[in-house]
C-alpha positions in Angstrom: 0.0 0.0 0.0 1.5 3.3 -1.0 1.7 6.3 1.3 -1.2 8.2 -0.2 -3.5 5.2 -0.1 -2.5 4.5 3.5 -3.3 8.1 4.4 -6.7 7.8 2.7 -7.5 4.6 4.5 -6.5 6.0 7.9 -8.6 9.1 7.2 -11.6 6.9 6.4 -11.1 4.8 9.5 -10.8 7.8 11.8 -13.9 9.4 10.3 -15.8 6.1 10.9 -14.6 6.2 14.6 -16.4 9.5 15.1 -19.5 8.4 13.2 -19.9 4.9 14.5 -18.6 5.1 18.1 -20.9 3.2 20.4 -22.6 1.2 17.6 -22.6 -2.6 17.5 -19.7 -4.2 15.6 -22.1 -6.0 13.4 -23.4 -2.7 12.3 -19.9 -1.3 11.6 -18.6 -4.2 9.6 -20.7 -3.9 6.4 -20.2 -0.2 6.2 -16.4 -0.7 6.7 -16.3 -3.2 3.9 -18.1 -0.8 1.6 -16.0 2.2 2.5 -12.7 0.3 2.3 -13.6 -0.9 -1.2 -14.4 2.7 -2.2 -11.2 4.2 -0.8 -9.0 1.5 -2.2 -10.6 1.2 -5.6 -12.2 -2.2 -5.0 -9.8 -3.6 -2.5 -11.0 -6.2 0.0 -10.3 -6.3 3.7 -9.4 -9.6 5.4 -11.8 -11.0 8.1 -9.2 -10.6 10.9 -8.6 -7.0 10.0 -12.3 -6.3 9.5 -13.1 -7.6 13.0 -10.2 -5.8 14.6 -10.9 -2.5 12.8 -14.7 -2.7 13.5 -14.0 -3.3 17.2 -11.8 -0.2 17.3 -14.3 1.9 15.5 -17.2 0.8 17.7 -15.1 1.7 20.8 -14.5 5.2 19.4 -10.7 4.6 19.1 -8.4 6.0 16.6 -5.9 4.8 13.9 -2.4 6.1 13.2 
């Protein structure tokens, strides 16, 4: 993943943290899959990453 794409993904993840904080992980996951594909031009996220990222988003965390 190049630096620009990484920055775009991090920006998307952090924006989701603000938007989905406190929501159930099962609600976060489908939206995360959709937005990840949009930001990466059709890229897929692996299941372990999806779960880990969705947990962090639901908890209102942040990504660096």
